[in-house]
C-alpha angles and dihedrals in degrees: 000000000000119000120211137172092223093096093044098059107020096165092065092054100037091115092059098052100067123115115275092242089074092056095101101027096109095048092044093049090048093051099043112025109094093209089063088076087077092060096077108159094007129115129244111213121201116304095026099290121147110238141163125246121256112277091240091062090061094066107107093201091057090045091056090047090053094046093048090048091050091047091051095043094049097040095105089057097041100057 
C-alpha cells in the first residue's frame, strides 16, 4: 500500500490531476492560435488561459539576484 498526501489536500494538487490529453494544450494554443499574437509579453497559464505573473517576479532586485545566482552556478559549464 502506498500512502500519499494527494488525497489529503486535493486543492493543492488540483493542477496535477488533469487528463493527459491536456498536457500540451497551452503550448499548442500559443503556437497555433492566431489571436495569441496579441498576447505579446503576457503569460499563458495552464490550459490556454491568459494570466499575469506573480508580483514577486516583477521585483527587479530579485530578478538580478536570480540572474547572478544562475550565472555563478552555471559558470563551470558556460566557459
